[in-house]
C-alpha positions in Angstrom: 0.0 0.0 0.0 2.9 2.4 0.8 2.7 5.8 2.4 -0.6 7.6 2.5 -0.5 11.2 1.4 -2.4 14.3 2.6 -2.2 17.4 0.4 -2.4 20.7 2.3 -3.1 23.9 0.4 -3.4 27.3 2.2 -5.4 29.8 0.1 -6.1 33.5 0.4 -8.0 35.2 -2.4 -6.7 32.6 -4.8 -9.9 31.5 -6.6 -8.6 31.4 -10.1 -5.2 29.8 -9.3 -6.8 27.3 -6.8 -9.2 26.0 -9.5 -6.2 25.1 -11.8 -4.3 23.7 -8.8 -7.2 21.4 -7.8 -8.0 20.3 -11.4 -4.5 19.0 -11.8 -4.7 17.1 -8.5 -8.0 15.3 -9.4 -6.2 13.4 -12.1 -4.4 11.4 -9.4 -6.8 11.8 -6.5 -7.4 8.1 -6.1 -3.8 7.7 -4.8 -4.3 10.4 -2.1 -5.7 10.0 1.3 -7.2 13.5 1.2 -6.8 17.1 -0.1 -7.2 19.8 2.5 -7.7 23.4 1.5 -7.3 25.9 4.3 -9.1 29.2 3.5 -7.3 32.0 5.3 -10.3 34.4 5.5 -10.5 35.0 1.7 -12.8 37.8 0.5 -13.2 36.4 -3.0 -14.9 33.1 -4.0 -12.0 30.9 -2.9 -14.3 28.9 -0.6 -16.8 28.3 -3.4 -14.2 27.1 -5.8 -12.8 24.6 -3.2 -16.3 23.3 -2.6 -16.6 22.3 -6.2 -14.0 19.6 -5.7 -13.8 16.6 -3.4 -11.7 18.3 -0.8 -11.8 18.9 2.9 -12.3 22.6 3.5 -11.0 24.2 6.7 -11.3 27.8 7.7 -8.8 29.8 9.7 -11.6 32.1 10.9 -9.5 35.3 10.4 -6.5 36.2 8.3 -3.6 34.5 10.1 -1.1 33.9 7.3 0.1 30.7 5.4 2.2 29.4 8.4 -0.9 29.2 10.6 -3.0 27.9 7.7 -0.6 25.0 6.9 -0.4 24.0 10.6 -4.2 24.0 10.8 -4.4 21.8 7.7 -1.7 19.5 9.1 -3.7 19.0 12.3 -6.7 18.0 10.3 -4.7 15.6 8.1 -4.7 11.8 8.6 -2.1 10.7 6.0 1.4 9.5 6.9 3.0 12.2 4.7 2.0 15.8 4.5 2.4 17.4 1.0 2.4 21.1 1.1 1.5 23.0 -2.1 0.9 26.6 -2.8 -2.5 27.5 -4.2 -0.8 29.0 -7.3 1.1 25.9 -8.5 0.0 23.1 -10.8 1.4 19.6 -10.2 2.6 17.5 -13.1 0.9 14.2 -13.8 3.7 12.2 -12.1 4.4 14.6 -9.2 2.3 12.9 -6.5 3.4 9.4 -7.6 7.1 10.4 -7.4 6.6 11.8 -3.8 4.9 8.6 -2.7 7.7 6.4 -4.3 10.4 8.4 -2.6 9.1 8.0 0.9 8.2 4.3 0.3 11.7 3.6 -1.0 13.6 5.3 1.8 12.2 4.9 5.4 15.0 7.3 6.7 13.7 10.1 4.5 12.1 12.8 6.7 11.3 15.5 4.2 11.4 16.1 0.4 11.2 19.2 -1.7 10.7 19.7 -5.4 11.2 22.4 -8.0 9.4 24.9 -10.2 9.5 23.7 -13.8 10.9 25.7 -16.8 7.4 26.6 -18.2 5.8 29.3 -15.9 2.3 30.2 -16.9 2.7 34.0 -17.0 4.4 35.1 -20.2 5.4 38.7 -19.3 9.1 39.4 -19.0 9.3 40.0 -15.3 7.3 36.8 -14.4 9.4 34.7 -16.8 12.6 36.1 -15.3 11.6 35.5 -11.7 10.0 32.1 -12.1 12.8 30.8 -14.4 15.4 32.1 -11.8 13.6 30.1 -9.1 13.7 27.0 -11.4 17.4 27.5 -12.0 18.2 27.8 -8.3 16.3 24.7 -7.4 17.8 22.7 -10.3 21.3 23.7 -9.1 20.6 23.0 -5.4 22.3 20.3 -3.4 20.5 17.0 -3.3 21.0 16.8 0.5 19.1 19.9 1.4 19.3 22.0 4.5 16.1 23.9 4.0 12.4 23.3 3.3 10.2 24.6 0.6 6.4 24.9 1.0 5.6 25.6 -2.6 6.0 21.8 -3.2 7.4 20.1 -0.2 6.5 16.9 1.7 7.3 15.8 5.2 6.3 12.9 7.4 3.4 14.0 9.6 5.1 12.6 12.7 8.2 14.6 12.1 6.3 17.7 11.3 4.3 17.5 14.6 7.4 16.6 16.6 9.1 19.8 15.4 5.9 21.9 16.0 5.4 22.7 12.3 5.7 26.2 10.9 6.5 29.2 13.1 3.2 31.1 13.3 5.0 34.3 14.2 5.3 34.8 10.5 1.9 36.4 10.0 2.3 36.8 6.2 4.1 34.9 3.4 7.8 35.1 4.3 10.5 32.5 5.2 8.5 30.2 7.5 9.4 27.2 5.3 13.1 28.1 5.4 13.0 28.5 9.2 11.4 25.0 9.5 14.1 23.6 7.3 16.7 25.1 9.6 15.2 23.4 12.6 15.0 20.1 10.8 18.6 20.3 9.6 19.8 21.2 13.0 18.0 18.2 14.4 19.8 15.9 11.9 16.7 15.2 9.9 17.1 14.0 6.3 15.9 16.4 3.7 16.2 15.7 0.0 15.8 17.9 -3.0 14.4 15.9 -5.9 14.7 18.0 -9.1 12.4 15.6 -11.0 9.5 16.5 -8.8 8.2 19.6 -10.5 5.2 22.0 -10.5 4.2 24.8 -12.8 4.1 28.3 -11.1 1.1 30.4 -12.0 2.1 33.6 -10.3 2.3 36.9 -12.2 5.1 39.0 -10.7 5.0 42.8 -10.7 8.0 45.1 -10.1 6.7 46.3 -6.7 5.8 42.8 -5.7 9.3 41.6 -6.5 11.0 44.4 -4.6 8.7 43.9 -1.6 9.3 40.1 -1.6 13.0 40.5 -1.8 13.4 43.1 0.9 10.5 42.8 3.3 9.5 39.1 2.9 12.9 37.6 2.3 16.0 39.9 2.9 15.1 41.2 6.3 13.7 37.9 7.8 16.7 36.0 6.3 19.1 38.4 8.1 17.2 38.0 11.4 17.3 34.2 11.0 21.0 34.1 10.2 21.7 36.3 13.2 19.5 34.2 15.4 21.0 30.8 14.4 24.5 32.1 13.6 24.5 29.9 10.6 24.7 30.7 6.9 24.0 27.6 4.8 24.7 27.8 1.1 21.5 26.2 -0.1 18.6 27.1 -2.5 17.3 30.6 -2.0 19.9 31.3 0.7 22.8 30.7 -1.6 25.9 33.0 -1.3 24.8 34.9 -4.4 21.4 35.6 -2.8 22.9 36.8 0.4 25.2 39.1 -1.5 22.2 40.6 -3.2 20.5 41.3 0.1 23.8 42.8 1.5 24.0 45.1 -1.5 20.4 46.4 -0.9 21.4 47.3 2.7 24.6 49.0 1.4 22.5 51.0 -1.1 20.2 52.2 1.7 23.1 53.1 3.9 24.8 55.1 1.1 21.6 56.9 0.3 21.4 58.1 3.9 25.0 59.1 4.0 24.8 61.2 0.8 21.6 62.8 2.0 23.3 64.0 5.2 26.4 65.1 3.4 25.0 66.7 0.2 21.3 67.4 1.0 18.0 65.7 0.6 17.9 65.4 -3.2 19.6 61.9 -2.9 16.7 60.6 -0.7 13.9 61.5 -3.1 14.0 58.3 -5.2 14.5 56.2 -2.1 11.6 57.7 -0.2 9.4 57.3 -3.3 10.1 53.6 -3.6 9.9 52.8 0.1 6.7 54.8 0.7 5.0 53.3 -2.3 5.9 49.8 -1.1 4.6 50.6 2.4 1.4 52.0 0.9 0.8 48.8 -1.1 1.6 46.7 2.0 -0.6 48.8 4.3 -3.5 48.8 1.8 -3.3 45.1 1.3 -2.7 43.8 4.8 -3.3 46.5 7.5 -6.3 48.3 6.2 -8.2 45.8 4.0 -11.5 47.7 4.3 -10.1 51.2 3.7 -7.1 51.0 1.3 -7.8 54.4 -0.1 -7.2 56.0 3.2 -3.9 54.2 3.7 -2.7 55.2 0.3 -3.7 58.9 0.8 -2.0 59.1 4.2 1.3 57.6 2.9 1.3 59.7 -0.3 0.6 62.7 1.8 3.6 62.0 4.0 5.8 61.5 1.0 4.6 64.9 -0.4 5.4 66.6 2.9 8.9 65.1 3.0 9.6 66.3 -0.6 8.2 69.8 0.1 10.1 70.2 3.4 13.4 69.2 1.8 12.8 71.7 -1.1 13.3 69.0 -3.6 12.0 71.2 -6.4 13.2 69.0 -9.2 10.9 66.3 -8.0 7.8 68.4 -7.4 5.2 69.7 -9.7 5.4 73.3 -11.1 2.8 74.5 -8.6 5.0 73.4 -5.7 8.0 75.2 -7.3 5.9 78.4 -7.5 4.9 78.1 -3.8 8.6 77.6 -2.8 9.6 80.6 -5.0 6.8 82.8 -3.5 7.9 81.8 0.0 11.5 82.8 -0.8 10.4 86.1 -2.3 8.3 86.9 0.8 11.2 86.1 3.1 13.6 88.3 1.2 11.1 91.2 1.2 10.7 91.0 5.0 14.5 91.2 5.5 14.9 94.1 3.1 11.9 96.1 4.3 10.2 95.9 0.9 6.4 95.5 1.0 5.4 95.6 -2.6 
C-alpha cells in the first residue's frame, strides 16, 4: 500500500489559481488520502471554488497567514506524509506518484522538496525572469538539502508534529518554510531535493511585488534568521549569491542616507518614493483591508510633505515650485523692508 499522502493547500484570495491547482490534483486523487484546502479568510470566492471539488475545506476564521493555515491543515490531516502545495502551483501528472515512491523507497527520508518547472504560466518578461530564476536555483541546489520549501514540499506527519510545524510568528508569506528547514537540519533530519518532482508556477510578478518580496519578505527575515541561528548555509534561495544581493540592498540604503546627510535631501527622493509606495501597497493590502484608499492617501501625503520640506523642487510639480519661490520672495522682502 505504501505511504498515505495528505495534500495541504493554504489559500487566500486565490480562486482562479486554486481552480487550476485542484483540477490537476484530481487526475491522481485516487492515490491520495485527502486534499485539505485551508481558507485564510478570503474575501473572494476561494471557498466556493474549493467546494466544487472533493476536498476537505478548513477555515482559519480570520487572516492568520500561510504558516498558521498550513499548521491548521496538518492538524486535520490523517495521512502518513503531508504534502504542502501553494495555491498558485499546478502539479505534473507524475508529481504525486514520485513523492509517494520516494518515501516508500527510503524509510529514513524525513522531508522532500521539489522544484518549479521551466514553463511558468505567465508570459510577461518579469514573471518569466523571476520564475525561471527560481527554477534554475532549485535545479542547481544540493540533493542533500538544509532547508524546506512549502511551494512543493513533503514531510512525514510525525516529524512535522514533533518539530511543531511552521513558526506562526510569520503572519504573512515570508520564510516560514526556510525556518522550519533550519530546525529540521539542526536536528539531523534527512531532507532531499528531488529535481524531477516539479510543479508549474502560475504567479504573475510585478515590479513592486518583486521588490517587496526580496526586501520585506525575504531579505530582512533572512538576516534575522541568520543572526538568530548564527548559521549561513549555502542552499537554494539562501545561496551565497542571494545573500550578496541582500547585502547590496542594505549598502545602497546606507549610502543613500550618508549622501543625503552630506549633500542634501535630493539623494533621498527616489529612495523615499520607492519605500513609501511599497509601504502604501503593503498597508493597503494587509493592514487596512477595508479602507485601502485612506492608507494610500496618508502615505502619499507623508511623501509629499517630505519632498516639500526638503525643497526637492526638481521632483515636485510646477505648482510646488511656485509656492517655494513665492515663499523665498516673501522672506527676502521681509529682510529688506520691501512691502510691494
